[in-house]
N, C-alpha and C positions, 0 to 999 in steps of 0.2 A: 583644087579645093574650092568649095562654094563660099561666097560672101553673102551674108544676110544682113541687110541694112534696115534699121528701124527708124521710123519717125518717132517723135516724142509725144507732144501734146495730142491727146485723142487716140493714141496708139499704145504707148507705155503708161502714160500718166493722165489721170483725169483732172485736168486743170480748168474746166469750164467755168466754175464759179468765180475763180480768181480772175480769169481773162475777162469775163463779162463785167465784173465789178471794176476792174482797172480801166476798161474802156469807158464805163459810165463816168468814172471820176475824171478821166481825161476830157471827155466831151463837156462835162459840167464846168470844168475849169475854163473852157473856151465859150461858155454860154450857149452851147449847142445841144439840141436834143439827141440823146444817145440812141444808137441803133437798137432795135429789139433783139431779143436773145438769139433768134435764128440768124439774123443778119450779122450779129457779133461773132457767132461761131462759124459762119460761112467763110470767114477770112482767116481762120486759124490755119497755120501752116505756111502762110506767106510771111515775108519779112515785114517788120513794122511799117516802113514807108509804103510798101506795096499794099499792105492791108488797109491803111488809112486812105490811100489813094482810091481804093475800091469803095470805101465808105463815104468819102466826102468829095471825090472828084479831083482832077488835076489842079484846080484852082483853089482848093481848100487848104487850110493850115496843116498840111501833112506832116512836116517835120516837127512843128510845135506840138501837135497831138502825139506824135511818137515819143517825144521827150516827156510829156506829161504822163503818158501811159507807163513809161519805164519807172518814173518816180512813184506813181500810184501802186504799180505792181510790187516794187521792192518794199513799200510800206505795208501793203495788205498781206503779203505772204508771211509776215511775222504774226499775223492773227491766226490762231488755231482753227477758226471757222473756215478759213480759206486754204486749208491743207490740200496738197496735191498728191492724193494717194495713187499708187500703182493700180491699174486695172486688175481684177482678179486673175491670179495665175501667171501674170506676166513676169514677175520676179523669178518665180520658179522656172518658167520657160527659158529665160535668159541663162539661168544657171545651168540647166540641162544642155542647152545648145553650146554653151561655152565649154563644157566638159567633153564634147565630141571632138574627135580628131580630124573630121572631114569638113568642118565649118569654121569660118571666121565671122566675127560680129562687127557691125558698124552702126553709126548713128548719122542721120542726115535730117536736120531740123531747122525750122525757122527761128528757134531760140538763139539768144546770144551765146557766145563762148562762155561768158560768166555764168549764165543760167545752166548750161550743160555741165560745166565743172562743178557747180553746186549740186546738181542732181546726182552726178556720179559719186561725189563725196558723201552725200546723204545716204545712199544705198550701198556704199562699199563696193562700187563697181570699178575701182581703179584696176587698170590692166585687163579689163574684160573686153575692150573694143580695139580692134586693129586700126580703126579710123573713126574720127568724130568730126563731122562737117556741120558748121553752124551758119547763121545769117551773117556772121562777121567774115566768113571765108569765101563766099561766092554769091552770085546773083540769086534773087529769090526764086524758089520753086514757082512754076514748073520748069524753069530753065534747067537743063540737064547738067550744068557745070558742077554743081555740088556732088552729084552722084558719080560723075566721071572722075572727079578728084578723089572720091572715096575708093573707087576701083584702082586708080593709080597707086594710091598710098598703101592699099592692102595687097597689091599685086594680083588683082583679079581681072577677069575678062567680062565683057557684057553678058556672054552666054553662060557664065557661071555666077552671075549676080542676081539677087532677088531683093526687091524693095518692098517692105511691109509698111503700110500706112493706112490712114483713115480718110484721106481727102483725095479729091480729084487731082489736086496739085501733085501729090505723091505718085499717083498712077501715071499721069502725063509725063512727069519727070523720068520715071523708069522707062516708059516707052521711047521717049526721045533719046535716052542713053543706051537703048538696045537691051535693057535688062527686063526680067520678068517682074510683074507687079502683082502683089497680093494685097487685097483690101481686108480691113477688119470692120465688122459690122457694129461695133460698140462706140464708134467715134462720132465725128461731127458732120460727115456727109453720108447720105443714104446709099445702100448697096447698089441700087439701080444706076446712080450717078457714077459710082466706082467702076462698075462694069462698062458704062459708056465711055469712061476715060481710059480704058485699056486693061483693067484688072483681069487676070486669068482665072481668079476665083476670089470669093469673099468668105471669110470664116467668121463664125459667131462666138467663138470662145478661144481662150489660150490653149485649151486641151485640143481643140480641132486644129489649131495652128501647129502644135507639137506633133500631132498625128500626120499632118501634111508633110512635115520635114522628116518623119520617120519612114516614109515610103521609099522603096528602092530608087525610084526616079522622082526627085523633088521637082517642083514647078520650074519651068524654063521659059525664056522668051521665045515667041514664035520666030 
């Protein structure tokens, strides 16, 4: 049975406005100039400490920024303006894949366990995923531990596992874990970078992703 593991931010959920705003609030609280939008989104997918380490360096107030970000994020998400909608077709895609007898679904994300639990409850996805791996469970992507733990929990092998994500961190994690990597073109890293990080293909819509998994031979790692 194949295991299909999904990233969350930039893959299932369009959370860019909330992420950028929360980063801006965190930097303002520290009297620092916020990164521009491209810089802010370039670290989506990493755990918070790793993301802020990329943005301010090892000597910056990494842990304090991460705490400020979490407070701002939890406040801003209550504002309807910062709604985190599913990308078009992704809810239906998950439902269709869940109904198949030859696939199991998983999540591997830089979100916290609390954030993933909230997402699952919001969309009624309880019992949809054989495994959910978060920033609380393993080192930050692209370290392969998160995906390896997902495979162990779901009883899958690397050659029967596919990682679907929008960042180079997702692709590199999959490659390191021996799994196939599929990029999505609607997220936060460009297709060329995804291919460079090891994607076997990059799809531009949920429908294209559904068609990919409908083929007799779904993508596999080299």
